[in-house]
C-alpha positions in Angstrom: 38.6 143.2 -37.0 40.2 141.4 -34.0 38.2 141.3 -30.8 39.6 143.4 -28.0 41.5 141.3 -25.5 41.0 143.1 -22.3 38.0 144.6 -20.5 39.1 148.3 -20.9 39.5 147.8 -24.7 36.2 146.0 -24.9 34.5 148.8 -22.9 35.8 151.6 -25.1 34.9 149.7 -28.2 31.4 149.1 -27.1 31.1 152.8 -26.0 32.5 154.1 -29.2 30.2 151.8 -31.3 27.3 153.5 -29.6 28.8 157.1 -30.0 28.6 157.7 -26.2 31.0 159.7 -24.2 32.6 158.5 -20.9 30.2 161.1 -19.0 27.1 159.9 -21.0 28.0 156.2 -20.1 28.6 157.3 -16.5 25.2 159.1 -16.3 23.4 156.1 -18.0 25.0 153.4 -15.8 25.3 155.2 -12.5 29.1 154.2 -12.5 31.6 157.0 -11.6 33.3 158.3 -14.7 36.7 158.0 -12.9 36.2 154.2 -12.8 35.4 154.1 -16.5 38.5 156.2 -17.5 40.7 153.9 -15.4 39.2 150.9 -17.0 39.7 152.2 -20.6 43.3 153.3 -19.8 44.3 150.0 -18.3 44.9 151.4 -14.8 42.1 149.0 -13.5 41.9 145.5 -14.7 38.3 144.9 -13.7 35.7 146.2 -11.2 33.0 144.9 -9.0 30.2 142.8 -10.4 27.8 145.6 -9.6 29.7 148.1 -11.7 30.1 145.6 -14.5 26.5 144.8 -14.6 25.5 148.5 -14.7 28.0 149.4 -17.5 26.9 146.3 -19.5 23.1 147.2 -19.1 23.8 150.9 -20.3 25.7 149.5 -23.3 23.0 147.1 -24.1 25.1 143.9 -23.8 25.6 141.0 -21.3 28.3 141.2 -18.7 30.1 138.4 -20.6 30.8 140.9 -23.5 32.7 142.9 -21.1 34.6 139.9 -19.5 35.1 138.4 -22.9 33.5 135.5 -24.7 35.8 132.5 -25.0 36.1 130.5 -28.0 35.2 126.7 -28.0 38.8 125.6 -28.1 39.4 127.6 -24.8 36.7 125.9 -22.7 38.1 124.1 -19.7 40.9 126.5 -19.2 43.0 125.4 -16.2 43.6 129.1 -15.3 39.7 129.7 -15.1 39.3 126.8 -12.9 42.3 127.7 -10.7 40.9 131.2 -10.3 37.5 129.7 -9.1 39.4 127.6 -6.7 41.3 130.6 -5.4 37.9 132.4 -4.8 36.5 129.5 -3.0 39.5 128.4 -0.8 40.5 131.9 0.2 37.9 133.8 2.4 39.7 137.0 1.9 40.8 137.2 -1.8 38.3 137.8 -4.4 39.8 137.0 -7.9 38.3 138.9 -10.7 37.5 141.8 -8.4 39.3 145.0 -7.7 39.7 146.0 -4.1 40.0 149.7 -5.1 36.4 149.6 -6.1 35.0 149.7 -2.6 32.3 151.7 -0.8 29.4 151.0 -3.2 26.7 148.9 -1.5 25.9 145.8 -3.7 22.6 145.9 -5.3 20.8 142.8 -4.1 18.5 142.6 -7.3 21.6 142.9 -9.6 23.4 140.1 -7.6 20.4 137.8 -7.8 20.2 138.5 -11.6 24.0 137.6 -11.9 23.4 134.3 -10.0 20.5 133.5 -12.3 22.7 134.1 -15.4 25.4 131.9 -13.9 22.7 129.1 -13.4 21.7 129.6 -17.1 25.2 129.1 -18.2 25.6 125.9 -16.0 22.4 124.4 -17.6 23.3 125.3 -21.1 26.8 123.7 -20.6 28.7 127.1 -21.0 31.2 126.0 -18.3 33.9 128.3 -19.8 31.9 131.5 -19.3 30.7 130.2 -15.9 34.3 129.6 -14.8 35.2 133.0 -16.0 32.3 134.8 -14.0 32.3 132.9 -10.8 35.3 134.5 -9.0 33.7 137.9 -9.4 30.3 136.6 -8.4 31.7 134.8 -5.4 33.6 138.1 -4.4 30.6 140.2 -4.9 28.3 138.0 -2.9 30.9 138.1 0.1 30.9 141.8 0.0 27.2 141.8 -0.1 26.9 139.5 3.0 29.3 142.0 4.9 27.4 144.9 3.9 23.7 143.8 3.7 23.8 140.7 6.0 21.6 137.6 5.9 19.5 138.9 2.9 22.6 138.1 0.6 23.3 134.6 2.2 21.3 132.9 -0.5 23.3 134.3 -3.5 26.5 133.5 -1.7 25.5 129.9 -1.1 24.3 129.5 -4.7 27.6 130.9 -6.0 29.4 128.4 -4.0 27.0 125.6 -5.1 27.7 126.5 -8.7 31.5 126.3 -8.0 30.9 122.7 -6.5 29.1 121.6 -9.7 31.7 123.2 -12.0 34.5 121.5 -10.1 32.7 118.2 -10.5 32.3 118.8 -14.3 36.2 119.2 -14.5 36.9 116.3 -12.0 38.2 118.5 -9.3 36.3 116.6 -6.6 38.5 117.9 -3.7 37.6 121.5 -4.5 34.0 120.5 -5.1 33.7 119.1 -1.6 35.1 122.5 -0.1 32.8 124.5 -2.3 29.8 122.5 -1.1 30.9 122.9 2.4 31.1 126.6 2.0 27.8 126.7 0.4 26.2 125.0 3.4 28.1 127.4 5.8 26.7 130.4 3.8 23.2 129.1 3.8 23.1 128.7 7.6 23.4 132.5 7.9 20.3 133.0 5.7 17.7 131.0 7.6 16.3 129.3 4.4 15.9 125.6 5.6 15.0 124.3 2.1 18.0 125.8 0.6 20.2 124.3 3.4 18.6 120.9 2.7 19.4 121.4 -1.0 23.0 122.2 -0.5 23.4 119.2 1.7 22.2 117.2 -1.3 24.8 118.8 -3.5 27.4 117.9 -0.8 26.3 114.2 -0.8 26.4 113.9 -4.6 29.9 115.6 -4.4 31.1 112.9 -1.8 29.9 110.2 -4.2 31.9 111.7 -7.2 34.9 111.8 -4.9 34.5 108.0 -4.3 33.4 108.4 -0.6 30.6 106.1 -1.4 29.4 105.2 2.4 29.9 108.8 3.5 27.7 110.0 0.7 25.0 107.6 1.6 25.2 108.2 5.3 25.1 112.0 4.9 22.1 112.0 2.5 20.2 109.6 4.8 21.0 111.7 7.9 19.8 114.9 6.3 16.6 113.1 4.9 15.6 111.8 8.3 16.0 115.1 10.0 13.8 116.8 7.3 11.3 114.0 6.2 8.0 115.7 5.0 4.6 114.2 5.3 4.1 112.5 1.9 0.4 113.5 1.8 0.6 117.1 3.0 4.0 118.4 2.3 4.4 121.1 -0.4 5.8 119.8 -3.6 9.0 121.8 -3.2 9.7 120.0 0.0 9.2 116.6 -1.7 11.5 117.7 -4.5 14.5 118.5 -2.2 13.8 115.5 0.0 13.6 113.2 -3.0 16.8 114.4 -4.4 18.5 113.2 -1.1 16.8 109.8 -1.6 18.2 109.7 -5.2 21.7 110.5 -3.8 21.5 107.8 -1.1 20.3 105.4 -3.8 23.3 106.3 -6.1 25.7 105.8 -3.4 24.2 102.5 -2.3 24.5 101.3 -6.0 27.9 102.4 -6.1 28.7 100.2 -3.0 26.8 97.3 -4.5 24.1 97.4 -1.9 21.1 96.4 -3.8 18.8 96.2 -0.7 19.7 99.8 0.3 19.2 101.1 -3.3 15.8 99.4 -3.6 14.7 100.9 -0.3 15.6 104.4 -1.2 14.0 104.0 -4.7 10.8 102.9 -3.0 10.8 105.9 -0.8 11.5 108.3 -3.5 8.8 106.6 -5.7 6.4 107.2 -2.8 7.1 111.0 -3.0 7.1 111.0 -6.7 3.5 109.8 -6.8 2.3 113.2 -5.6 3.8 114.8 -8.8 1.9 114.8 -12.2 5.1 116.0 -13.9 8.8 116.6 -13.1 9.6 120.0 -11.5 12.6 122.0 -10.4 13.0 123.6 -6.9 16.1 125.3 -5.7 17.8 124.1 -8.9 17.0 120.6 -8.1 14.8 118.4 -10.3 12.5 115.7 -9.1 9.3 113.8 -10.2 8.3 110.5 -11.8 10.7 110.6 -14.7 13.6 111.5 -12.5 12.9 108.5 -10.3 12.5 106.2 -13.4 15.8 107.5 -15.0 17.7 106.9 -11.8 16.1 103.6 -11.2 17.1 102.5 -14.8 20.7 103.5 -14.0 20.6 101.8 -10.6 19.2 98.4 -11.9 21.5 98.4 -14.9 24.6 99.0 -12.5 23.4 96.2 -10.2 23.0 93.8 -13.1 19.2 93.7 -13.0 18.5 94.4 -16.8 14.9 93.3 -16.5 14.1 95.7 -13.8 16.2 98.4 -15.7 14.2 98.0 -18.9 10.9 98.1 -16.9 11.9 101.4 -15.3 12.9 102.8 -18.5 9.4 102.4 -19.8 8.1 104.9 -17.2 10.4 107.7 -18.5 8.8 110.6 -20.4 11.5 111.8 -22.8 9.8 115.2 -23.1 10.5 115.9 -19.5 14.2 115.6 -19.8 16.9 117.7 -21.7 18.3 116.1 -24.6 21.7 115.4 -22.9 19.9 114.0 -19.9 17.8 111.6 -22.1 20.8 110.6 -24.1 22.6 109.5 -21.0 19.5 107.6 -19.9 19.5 105.8 -23.2 23.2 104.6 -22.5 21.8 102.9 -19.3 19.0 101.4 -21.5 21.6 100.1 -23.9 23.6 98.6 -21.0 20.6 96.5 -19.9 19.7 95.5 -23.5 23.4 94.3 -24.0 23.3 92.3 -20.8 20.2 90.4 -22.0 22.0 89.9 -25.3 19.8 92.0 -27.3 22.7 93.4 -29.1 21.1 95.0 -32.2 18.6 96.8 -30.0 21.6 98.0 -27.8 23.3 99.3 -31.0 20.3 101.2 -32.0 19.7 102.7 -28.6 23.4 103.7 -28.6 23.0 105.5 -32.0 20.0 107.4 -30.5 22.2 108.3 -27.4 25.1 109.5 -29.4 22.9 111.9 -31.4 21.8 113.5 -28.1 25.1 113.5 -26.1 28.2 112.9 -28.2 30.4 114.0 -25.3 29.5 110.7 -23.6 31.0 108.8 -26.5 34.7 109.5 -25.8 37.5 107.4 -24.3 36.7 106.8 -20.7 33.2 108.4 -21.2 29.8 107.0 -19.9 29.2 104.9 -23.1 32.7 103.5 -23.3 32.0 100.2 -21.5 28.6 99.6 -23.3 30.1 100.2 -26.7 32.9 97.8 -25.8 30.5 95.1 -24.7 28.5 95.3 -27.9 31.6 95.5 -30.2 33.1 92.4 -28.5 29.7 90.3 -28.6 28.1 91.3 -31.9 28.9 89.2 -34.9 29.1 91.9 -37.6 30.0 95.5 -37.1 27.9 98.1 -38.9 29.6 101.2 -40.0 27.7 103.1 -37.2 29.0 100.7 -34.6 32.5 101.1 -36.1 32.3 104.8 -35.8 31.3 104.5 -32.1 34.0 102.1 -31.4 36.5 104.6 -32.9 35.0 107.4 -30.7 35.6 105.6 -27.5 39.0 104.1 -28.7 37.7 100.4 -28.8 39.9 98.3 -31.2 37.8 96.5 -33.9 
């Protein structure tokens, strides 16, 4: 049996599968029966996120079942990314939403839950579903700000922050910068100083991805100086957000080949991290001893300081990182090992990295240059190294 290909067919199929009438679904969900009928008959293509969330809850499914799960081969759809871009750039349009579904005050708890679900999609790497849901989420959050006010500023800011990260994932750095700016603007209406600071960190990282190295560093330092906490007395959540700004400044200094600046920022971040027993996440930002050590490893490997890179790598606790994050860290370790000509160790480290983050082993990916160096310098290619070389399109 083929999967229904539009929201009305999916809604009717789910309702029929539970032997519910439209009136019963309306009663259970609190959604007007007229809207349900219009959706099922194709006279409405979608509805506000609040309505979709209530319908999905009454049917016992996630909102994504109504919007339609995408197959793996459909991930990265240009239409999806373009729709998110339209939602971010146009302050008036709300792609994925129906203007006729007006008058219902957005439920803040449901909106917060939808934002949390979007963050789960982002962290799990489900970028296709995130892209499909973000236009409606941004539109609903805008409506909420208009009807509820400052209490909804946080969800709107986070929706734009997610859009910025999505655009970075797909290499649309121009749109990422716009989305990050919109996130900051939204947060200014909410009065949450720590969230505002976090979003400036996102903006700095976005500038770096866009190639604006000096602007990224200067912006991160500017915000960090304005908000610098007391190292001995500040709450850990304040240090988390401030530490992320130091990491952004350090990464930008490395990209600009400014070793002295990178070392200074690492030292400041390390001072903050000494307050932490373990890494933690605040406002969707991670910071702590392992985060500092992984960033230090990357920085020193980039700055051709392999000894310092390997020393920093020894301070990383793998169990505090996701598998993908640890795999990318191992690529930096392999880069340092290759530079000191420990080629077999570099190959072994690369094999471990590939098992954790295979997407990094593709042409132009993060592992490409390291694999190339090892292939060129090693005397005999093992079958595993030949496989990695083929993955990154290196001739052997």
